[in-house]
DRENFIDO-910366 format. One record per residue (C-alpha): x, y, z. Coordinates in steps of 0.25 Angstrom, whole numbers, padded with zeros to 4 digits, always signed. Layout:
N
XYZ
...
//
This chain:
872
-0025-0163+0273
-0026-0178+0270
-0029-0176+0255
-0018-0167+0253
-0009-0176+0260
-0014-0187+0251
-0012-0178+0239
+0002-0174+0243
+0006-0189+0246
+0001-0194+0233
+0006-0182+0225
+0002-0184+0210
-0007-0196+0214
-0022-0193+0214
-0030-0201+0224
-0041-0209+0217
-0050-0210+0230
-0052-0202+0243
-0059-0208+0255
-0073-0210+0252
-0082-0199+0258
-0097-0196+0256
-0098-0186+0244
-0096-0183+0229
-0085-0182+0219
-0080-0168+0217
-0087-0161+0206
-0080-0150+0198
-0087-0136+0198
-0076-0130+0190
-0065-0137+0182
-0052-0131+0177
-0054-0125+0163
-0044-0124+0151
-0035-0111+0152
-0025-0103+0144
-0013-0096+0150
-0012-0082+0144
+0002-0076+0144
+0008-0080+0158
-0005-0079+0166
-0008-0092+0174
-0022-0098+0173
-0031-0104+0184
-0037-0117+0184
-0049-0119+0194
-0057-0131+0199
-0070-0132+0208
-0076-0145+0213
-0086-0149+0224
-0085-0157+0233
-0070-0157+0233
-0060-0159+0244
-0048-0156+0235
-0045-0151+0221
-0032-0152+0214
-0027-0148+0200
-0019-0158+0191
-0012-0152+0179
-0005-0161+0168
-0007-0173+0177
+0000-0167+0189
-0006-0162+0202
-0005-0147+0205
+0001-0144+0218
-0008-0140+0229
-0001-0127+0231
-0005-0123+0217
-0020-0125+0220
-0029-0114+0225
-0042-0119+0231
-0054-0115+0239
-0066-0122+0245
-0081-0118+0247
-0094-0124+0249
-0105-0124+0238
-0117-0119+0245
-0127-0126+0235
-0121-0140+0237
-0114-0139+0250
-0101-0145+0243
-0087-0140+0245
-0082-0134+0232
-0067-0133+0231
-0060-0124+0220
-0045-0125+0216
-0037-0117+0207
-0023-0118+0201
-0014-0108+0192
-0007-0113+0179
+0004-0105+0174
+0010-0103+0160
+0023-0109+0165
+0016-0122+0169
+0009-0124+0156
+0022-0121+0148
+0030-0131+0156
+0020-0142+0153
+0024-0151+0142
+0013-0162+0141
+0005-0168+0129
-0007-0159+0132
-0010-0146+0137
-0008-0142+0152
-0020-0147+0159
-0026-0147+0174
-0037-0153+0181
-0044-0154+0195
-0045-0166+0204
-0055-0164+0215
-0057-0173+0227
-0069-0176+0236
-0073-0187+0247
-0078-0195+0235
-0067-0194+0225
-0060-0185+0215
-0064-0178+0202
-0056-0172+0190
-0059-0160+0182
-0057-0158+0168
-0043-0155+0162
-0040-0140+0160
-0029-0136+0150
-0020-0124+0151
-0014-0118+0139
-0005-0106+0136
-0013-0097+0127
-0007-0090+0115
-0010-0084+0102
+0000-0083+0091
+0002-0071+0083
+0001-0075+0068
-0012-0079+0062
-0011-0092+0055
-0019-0086+0043
-0022-0071+0041
-0035-0067+0034
-0032-0062+0020
-0038-0050+0013
-0048-0052+0002
-0055-0045-0010
-0069-0051-0011
-0080-0047-0021
-0093-0043-0014
-0102-0055-0010
-0090-0064-0010
-0085-0072+0002
-0074-0068+0011
-0066-0078+0019
-0055-0073+0028
-0046-0084+0034
-0040-0082+0048
-0032-0092+0056
-0029-0086+0069
-0015-0088+0076
-0013-0101+0085
-0017-0099+0099
-0021-0105+0112
-0033-0104+0114
-0037-0104+0099
-0039-0090+0094
-0053-0085+0091
-0054-0077+0078
-0062-0064+0075
-0063-0056+0063
-0061-0041+0062
-0066-0032+0050
-0060-0018+0051
-0057-0021+0065
-0071-0024+0069
-0076-0038+0073
-0083-0047+0062
-0094-0055+0068
-0101-0066+0060
-0113-0065+0071
-0117-0051+0065
-0115-0054+0050
-0120-0067+0044
-0111-0064+0032
-0098-0066+0040
-0093-0080+0046
-0082-0080+0055
-0083-0094+0061
-0076-0102+0050
-0062-0106+0055
-0059-0091+0059
-0062-0086+0045
-0070-0074+0041
-0080-0077+0030
-0089-0067+0024
-0099-0074+0015
-0103-0062+0006
-0094-0051+0005
-0099-0037+0007
-0093-0023+0004
-0093-0021+0019
-0085-0033+0021
-0073-0026+0016
-0063-0023+0027
-0050-0028+0035
-0052-0041+0042
-0044-0046+0053
-0044-0060+0060
-0043-0058+0075
-0038-0070+0083
-0038-0070+0099
-0038-0079+0111
-0035-0076+0126
-0021-0072+0123
-0021-0062+0111
-0028-0057+0099
-0022-0058+0085
-0025-0050+0072
-0023-0056+0058
-0019-0048+0046
-0030-0039+0041
-0037-0044+0029
-0043-0034+0020
-0056-0039+0013
-0061-0031+0001
-0075-0033-0004
-0076-0028-0018
-0087-0026-0028
-0084-0028-0043
-0090-0017-0052
-0102-0020-0061
-0107-0012-0073
-0119-0004-0073
-0129-0005-0085
-0125+0002-0098
-0131+0015-0100
-0140+0018-0113
-0132+0021-0125
-0130+0036-0127
-0135+0043-0139
-0126+0044-0151
-0116+0055-0148
-0117+0061-0162
-0130+0067-0168
-0127+0062-0182
-0118+0051-0187
-0109+0041-0180
-0107+0042-0165
-0106+0035-0152
-0115+0030-0141
-0111+0025-0128
-0116+0019-0115
-0109+0017-0102
-0110+0009-0089
-0103+0010-0075
-0096+0001-0066
-0106+0003-0055
-0115-0009-0054
-0108-0011-0044
-0097-0001-0043
-0083-0008-0040
-0080-0007-0025
-0068-0010-0016
-0059-0013-0028
-0069-0022-0036
-0067-0024-0051
-0072-0013-0060
-0081-0017-0071
-0075-0023-0084
-0079-0018-0097
-0083-0004-0103
-0090+0006-0096
-0094+0013-0110
-0099+0007-0123
-0099+0015-0136
-0105+0012-0149
-0106+0020-0162
-0119+0026-0166
-0125+0033-0179
-0134+0045-0178
-0143+0048-0190
-0140+0061-0197
-0154+0067-0201
-0151+0081-0206
-0144+0081-0220
-0141+0096-0218
-0133+0093-0206
-0125+0082-0213
-0121+0091-0224
-0116+0101-0214
-0109+0090-0207
-0102+0084-0219
-0098+0098-0224
-0092+0102-0211
-0084+0089-0211
-0079+0091-0225
-0074+0105-0222
-0067+0100-0210
-0060+0089-0218
-0056+0098-0229
-0050+0108-0218
-0043+0097-0211
-0037+0092-0224
-0032+0106-0228
-0026+0107-0214
-0018+0094-0215
-0013+0098-0229
-0008+0111-0223
-0001+0105-0211
+0006+0095-0220
+0011+0106-0229
+0015+0114-0216
+0023+0102-0211
+0030+0099-0224
+0035+0114-0225
+0038+0115-0210
+0045+0101-0207
+0054+0107-0196
+0041+0107-0187
+0037+0094-0181
+0035+0085-0170
+0044+0074-0164
+0037+0063-0156
+0046+0058-0145
+0044+0046-0137
+0043+0050-0122
+0035+0038-0116
+0047+0036-0106
+0043+0050-0101
+0028+0050-0101
+0025+0035-0099
+0018+0033-0113
+0016+0047-0118
+0023+0053-0131
+0029+0067-0131
+0028+0076-0144
+0040+0085-0147
+0036+0097-0155
+0049+0104-0161
+0045+0118-0165
+0056+0127-0171
+0047+0139-0175
+0033+0143-0173
+0023+0134-0181
+0011+0125-0179
+0013+0117-0166
+0003+0107-0170
+0011+0102-0182
+0017+0088-0181
+0027+0081-0189
+0028+0066-0185
+0039+0063-0196
+0050+0071-0189
+0061+0064-0181
+0061+0066-0166
+0068+0078-0160
+0070+0076-0145
+0079+0089-0143
+0069+0100-0143
+0054+0102-0142
+0042+0102-0133
+0036+0090-0127
+0021+0087-0126
+0018+0074-0119
+0004+0069-0122
-0002+0055-0120
-0002+0052-0135
+0005+0039-0138
+0002+0027-0130
+0014+0017-0130
+0006+0004-0131
-0008-0001-0135
-0013-0002-0121
-0017+0013-0121
-0026+0010-0133
-0034+0002-0123
-0038+0014-0116
-0047+0018-0129
-0059+0010-0132
-0064+0008-0146
-0075+0017-0150
-0080+0013-0164
-0076+0021-0175
-0073+0033-0167
-0058+0038-0165
-0054+0050-0156
-0041+0056-0153
-0034+0056-0140
-0036+0071-0135
-0024+0072-0127
-0014+0067-0138
-0008+0078-0145
-0004+0071-0158
-0018+0064-0158
-0025+0077-0158
-0017+0081-0170
-0020+0068-0177
-0006+0063-0180
-0005+0050-0172
-0012+0038-0177
-0011+0031-0164
-0018+0042-0157
-0032+0038-0161
-0039+0029-0151
-0053+0025-0149
-0059+0032-0137
-0064+0026-0124
-0070+0031-0111
-0060+0032-0100
-0060+0020-0091
-0068+0022-0078
-0064+0009-0071
-0052+0003-0065
-0052-0013-0065
-0049-0018-0052
-0042-0031-0056
-0032-0022-0064
-0031-0032-0075
-0038-0025-0086
-0034-0015-0097
-0030-0004-0086
-0019-0014-0080
-0015-0020-0093
-0012-0006-0099
-0003-0003-0087
+0004-0017-0088
+0008-0014-0102
+0012+0000-0098
+0021-0006-0088
+0027-0015-0098
+0029-0004-0108
+0030+0011-0105
+0031+0012-0090
+0043+0010-0082
+0046+0008-0067
+0050+0021-0060
+0055+0027-0073
+0060+0041-0072
+0058+0050-0084
+0072+0048-0089
+0075+0035-0096
+0087+0032-0086
+0084+0020-0077
+0094+0023-0066
+0091+0018-0052
+0089+0027-0040
+0099+0020-0030
+0104+0023-0016
+0113+0015-0007
+0118+0015+0007
+0126+0007+0016
+0119+0003+0029
+0124-0004+0042
+0117-0007+0055
+0113+0008+0058
+0104+0007+0045
+0100+0019+0037
+0091+0024+0025
+0092+0024+0010
+0085+0035+0002
+0083+0036-0013
+0082+0052-0014
+0069+0058-0018
+0062+0045-0021
+0054+0041-0008
+0062+0029-0007
+0071+0025+0005
+0076+0013+0013
+0078+0013+0028
+0088+0003+0034
+0085+0001+0049
+0095+0002+0060
+0100-0012+0062
+0095-0018+0049
+0110-0020+0045
+0118-0029+0054
+0129-0022+0062
+0143-0022+0056
+0136-0023+0042
+0132-0014+0031
+0124-0015+0018
+0125-0006+0006
+0110-0005+0003
+0104+0002-0009
+0090+0006-0014
+0086+0008-0028
+0074+0013-0035
+0072+0005-0048
+0069+0014-0060
+0069+0002-0070
+0058-0001-0080
+0055-0016-0078
+0049-0016-0064
+0035-0010-0068
+0033-0021-0078
+0032-0032-0068
+0021-0025-0060
+0008-0033-0061
-0006-0028-0065
-0009-0013-0061
+0003-0012-0051
+0010+0001-0052
+0023+0006-0044
+0019+0015-0033
+0034+0019-0030
+0048+0016-0035
+0054+0002-0035
+0064+0002-0025
+0075-0009-0022
+0084-0010-0010
+0096-0019-0007
+0106-0025-0008
+0100-0039-0010
+0103-0048+0002
+0102-0037+0012
+0102-0043+0026
+0095-0033+0036
+0089-0036+0050
+0077-0028+0048
+0069-0022+0036
+0072-0010+0029
+0062+0001+0026
+0060+0006+0012
+0051+0018+0008
+0046+0020-0006
+0037+0031-0010
+0024+0027-0017
+0013+0035-0025
+0001+0027-0021
-0010+0033-0013
-0011+0021-0004
-0025+0015-0002
-0027+0000+0000
-0041+0001-0006
-0035+0006-0019
-0021+0001-0020
-0014-0013-0019
+0000-0009-0016
+0011-0019-0015
+0026-0020-0012
+0033-0028-0022
+0047-0033-0023
+0055-0036-0036
+0059-0051-0038
+0072-0055-0044
+0065-0057-0058
+0061-0042-0057
+0046-0045-0054
+0038-0039-0043
+0033-0048-0031
+0024-0043-0020
+0030-0041-0006
+0017-0036+0000
+0005-0027-0001
+0005-0015+0007
-0008-0017+0013
-0005-0031+0018
+0004-0036+0029
+0017-0043+0027
+0029-0048+0035
+0038-0047+0023
+0039-0032+0022
+0031-0020+0027
+0025-0009+0019
+0020+0004+0024
+0013+0013+0014
+0013+0028+0017
+0006+0038+0008
+0018+0040-0001
+0028+0030+0004
+0029+0015+0006
+0038+0010+0018
+0043-0004+0017
+0050-0013+0027
+0058-0023+0018
+0067-0035+0021
+0072-0039+0007
+0080-0030-0003
+0074-0029-0017
+0066-0020-0026
+0052-0016-0020
+0041-0008-0026
+0027-0003-0022
+0017-0007-0032
+0002-0003-0032
-0010-0009-0039
-0023+0000-0039
-0035-0007-0034
-0045+0004-0037
-0046+0017-0045
-0044+0025-0033
-0030+0020-0032
-0021+0033-0033
-0006+0034-0035
+0000+0048-0033
+0006+0056-0045
+0016+0067-0043
+0014+0078-0053
+0025+0088-0057
+0027+0098-0067
+0041+0102-0073
+0045+0113-0082
+0057+0117-0091
+0060+0126-0103
+0061+0118-0116
+0072+0120-0127
+0064+0132-0132
+0064+0143-0122
+0050+0146-0126
+0045+0132-0121
+0042+0127-0107
+0039+0112-0104
+0031+0108-0092
+0032+0093-0089
+0021+0087-0080
+0025+0074-0072
+0016+0063-0067
+0023+0053-0058
+0020+0044-0047
+0021+0051-0034
+0034+0046-0028
+0047+0053-0026
+0055+0043-0035
+0045+0045-0047
+0046+0060-0046
+0061+0059-0045
+0061+0054-0060
+0054+0066-0064
+0064+0075-0057
+0075+0068-0063
+0070+0070-0077
+0066+0084-0075
+0080+0088-0070
+0086+0083-0082
+0077+0092-0091
+0078+0104-0082
+0064+0104-0077
+0058+0111-0066
+0047+0107-0056
+0037+0118-0058
+0027+0114-0047
+0027+0105-0034
+0023+0091-0038
+0009+0087-0035
+0002+0074-0032
-0009+0068-0041
-0017+0056-0036
-0019+0047-0048
-0030+0037-0047
-0031+0023-0054
-0043+0027-0061
-0037+0024-0075
-0039+0039-0079
-0027+0047-0086
-0019+0059-0081
-0020+0072-0088
-0010+0083-0087
-0014+0097-0093
-0008+0111-0093
-0017+0122-0089
-0017+0138-0088
-0005+0140-0097
-0004+0155-0100
-0009+0155-0114
-0002+0169-0118
+0011+0165-0113
+0013+0150-0116
+0008+0140-0126
+0006+0125-0126
+0005+0115-0137
-0010+0111-0140
-0015+0098-0135
-0004+0097-0124
-0011+0104-0113
-0017+0091-0108
-0009+0078-0107
-0012+0064-0102
-0006+0052-0095
-0014+0039-0096
-0018+0032-0084
-0009+0020-0085
+0003+0029-0088
+0001+0036-0075
-0004+0025-0066
+0007+0015-0071
+0019+0026-0071
+0026+0018-0061
+0035+0030-0056
+0037+0034-0071
+0035+0049-0072
+0025+0053-0083
+0026+0067-0088
+0019+0076-0099
+0025+0090-0104
+0019+0103-0108
+0027+0112-0117
+0023+0127-0117
+0029+0138-0125
+0029+0153-0121
+0026+0163-0131
+0036+0173-0126
+0050+0172-0119
+0045+0182-0109
+0035+0172-0103
+0043+0168-0090
+0033+0160-0083
+0024+0148-0085
+0011+0145-0077
+0001+0134-0079
-0006+0122-0073
-0003+0108-0075
-0016+0099-0072
-0013+0084-0069
-0026+0076-0068
-0031+0062-0068
-0044+0060-0076
-0054+0058-0065
-0044+0060-0055
-0036+0070-0048
-0029+0083-0053
-0017+0091-0049
-0012+0105-0054
+0002+0109-0056
+0004+0124-0056
+0015+0128-0065
+0022+0142-0063
+0036+0143-0068
+0046+0153-0073
+0050+0149-0087
+0064+0157-0087
+0075+0148-0082
+0080+0158-0072
+0067+0160-0065
+0063+0145-0063
+0061+0140-0049
+0058+0125-0049
+0051+0117-0038
+0061+0108-0031
+0060+0093-0035
+0062+0087-0021
+0059+0093-0008
+0067+0083+0001
+0079+0089+0008
+0087+0075+0008
+0084+0070-0006
+0099+0067-0008
+0101+0058+0004
+0101+0043+0000
+0107+0036+0012
+0107+0037+0027
+0113+0028+0037
+0113+0027+0052
+0105+0035+0062
+0103+0047+0053
+0094+0038+0044
+0083+0036+0054
+0073+0045+0061
+0073+0036+0074
+0086+0037+0082
+0092+0023+0085
+0091+0024+0100
+0076+0027+0099
+0074+0016+0089
+0080+0006+0098
+0072+0010+0110
+0059+0009+0102
+0062-0005+0097
+0066-0010+0110
+0053-0005+0116
+0043-0009+0105
+0049-0022+0100
+0046-0030+0113
+0031-0030+0118
+0030-0026+0133
+0019-0024+0143
+0016-0010+0138
+0014-0015+0123
+0025-0006+0117
+0028-0016+0106
+0031-0013+0091
+0017-0015+0087
+0013-0003+0095
+0025+0005+0089
+0020+0001+0075
+0006+0006+0078
+0010+0019+0083
+0019+0022+0071
+0007+0018+0062
+0015+0005+0057
+0006-0005+0063
+0002-0013+0050
+0009-0026+0046
+0014-0028+0060
+0018-0042+0056
+0030-0037+0048
+0035-0030+0061
+0033-0042+0069
+0043-0050+0062
+0054-0040+0063
+0065-0041+0074
+0062-0027+0079
+0048-0023+0074
+0050-0009+0081
+0063-0007+0073
+0056-0010+0059
+0044-0001+0063
+0053+0010+0066
+0060+0008+0052
+0047+0009+0046
+0044+0022+0053
+0057+0027+0049
+0055+0024+0034
+0041+0031+0035
+0046+0044+0042
+0059+0045+0035
+0054+0059+0029
+0050+0065+0043
+0059+0072+0052
+0055+0068+0066
+0051+0056+0074
+0038+0062+0079
+0029+0051+0075
+0038+0040+0081
+0039+0048+0094
+0024+0050+0095
+0021+0035+0093
+0031+0032+0104
+0025+0042+0113
+0011+0037+0110
+0015+0023+0114
+0021+0028+0127
+0008+0035+0130
-0001+0023+0127
+0007+0014+0136
+0008+0024+0148
-0007+0025+0148
-0010+0010+0146
+0000+0006+0157
-0002+0016+0169
+0005+0006+0179
+0018+0007+0171
+0019+0022+0172
+0030+0021+0182
+0038+0014+0172
+0047+0023+0163
+0040+0026+0150
+0046+0024+0136
+0055+0034+0131
+0048+0034+0118
+0037+0043+0124
+0048+0054+0124
+0054+0053+0110
+0056+0065+0102
+0062+0066+0089
+0072+0077+0093
+0078+0069+0104
+0080+0055+0098
+0094+0049+0097
+0100+0036+0093
+0109+0025+0098
+0114+0013+0092
+0109-0001+0094
+0096-0008+0092
+0091-0016+0104
+0078-0023+0101
+0080-0037+0096
+0068-0044+0100
+0060-0051+0089
+0045-0053+0087
+0049-0068+0085
+0054-0069+0099
+0040-0067+0105
+0032-0080+0107
+0021-0083+0096
+0010-0083+0106
+0006-0074+0118
+0004-0081+0131
//
């Protein structure tokens, strides 16, 4: 064809004119449009023009070869003109190979008898969407009617990503809610917060390549409490003389919600009142009775003093046992023969060799406990649960009465927390056993390339060193220590308490290729609404710094909270502790209750000791160690008591003692721990004792009940039935574990998963494939699919996931859960990819715990960082 010959002869030169023929210039019916190449799929550019003899594409200033054009021609029935359509393909390689000052572009040139026309330029770009958000939304706590602004800056991408917001996985739309604005630079704005706006918000960015989800931001809309109106003053509580009137109000206008601040101030007010006495005959009777009572008391006091003077060998020794009871005093009654058991002689010197111990909440060790009592004008009462106060012998036993606190301050900065702070700095110690010795619980082991496990027996604390963490031909002597010092708890802030022991592992400078997995038992009933639980690390100046909150995502470490244990993935040696701060009164920590018994020095007396300790194996081990030294026996299986952060005390009482066989001292059947003593025990066991005396040596058994209850809380009953004679006793074993003496394991025997299976799992899941069997799916099926960003930065995400699984299942005896997860993955992909059924399925579908065996070398070395930052 003449034109084609001209085109070929002139190569890149475009003819400015053609032979003039009657007609019109070409008109473009369709021009090429901007396009994006997704992954490796080429794009098509089209042009249509009429009338047109020829149409050719020109890209980046150069003509596209005629062999790369696909053209067709047809006649427009409406105009009678010939319409020509031309198409070319543009590949990813062509775009990547172009290095010009602007984007890759193409246009069309059409010829007719009258001349030429050019189309618009169409750009061709490679589409991508990076993985990481430039700014993730952050969680907020907002008062009701306040403004909520959640910021989101999506990942860089071509084309620019569009942003949507999800609330609790449902799409948020400003079109259906005038209170919400999602148009302001990708941010989510809620003008006036409502309770219904509380939830988990996620920023969703998407373009033609992929969708990305931001970290989840938790929004809590709270309501601060407000006081109701005061009630009317009550009538005077006495018919005659001086009495008390009171009025009350409640924190219900409104009631605090979602962790809102509780009302400040008093819920009850009291004033004195004077009721007129009208009947003079009643006055005479009243004063006559009072006079007679005073005379009788005077005679009794004189008799007691004379009796004490003539029987000075009877008396009372007061010993300071605050180290055992966390602020209680114990009273030692030394009786050498039958006499009045209520007589006390405070002038005698302490005798710590023999006697009966009665632990009662009498002597507060600092002035903070006086804050628990609110002044009532001119009226003094005696603390009912205090033995010596009831006898009227201790001056400091008289306090003014106050109604128990009904509220718990949300900001944790008022009297409640200040009381606990001062207790931390005074009485309470970190992880203190009953004995005064501060020896460390320490275990060591030498680990090489095969890895292994360190265990501190009977403490719920262990350390897993994965296979391959230590370089080949190297070894490290590693240790793990449970700190039992006194200083750590003093550096905690506000209302923070230890939920488990402080654990240190080392040595410093330890250089490993992957994180270790540490397991620490804890005593919290985990609930994000009621607890703020953090992992903290001790700095060089012995202060605590926050590593992460267990509810937040972090790339520095990983924290998995189970019901009774916390599993940590750590890169840096040091001292770590799990610390909790209660957010509401519903926060619960578990207490373990145990009752021990032993004969006293006198063969007629038997001592029951009741322990209330944080429900962790390590804390209970302190009790066991103390009881072994005194020959105590566990009389009942330990029980768990949920202890709420409602500021109410813990009461321990003995019940159903056979009255004709055993006697117990008056005023000691019910004893009490204050709320700060229990809540801030920080692994320090608390105990109280009941001393019983049998009337006859023939009494060979003791049966009774021990009730442990929190005021306005839960109660547990410990049933005691034990033989008193030494030859007949059968104690309950302290620990049930069969391997409680194993401290170190190395090599394959330390792991549940054989090495060969571990290697095959890592090789399969560390690299994404067409079937989607990547490590994220493995994490999902093993229920470890939160904080995926931590796994993503690891050299072998699958290996780290399996280490966490090992730590979590170290006490189970089989691999059923892992085998089931792998089998489920295989079934999913066999259903979703029917065309691949001829290919051999993964051997993981047939894994059984009894047939697993191990080999020797880790094969997967692919890294997350080797993948491109964008998907195209």
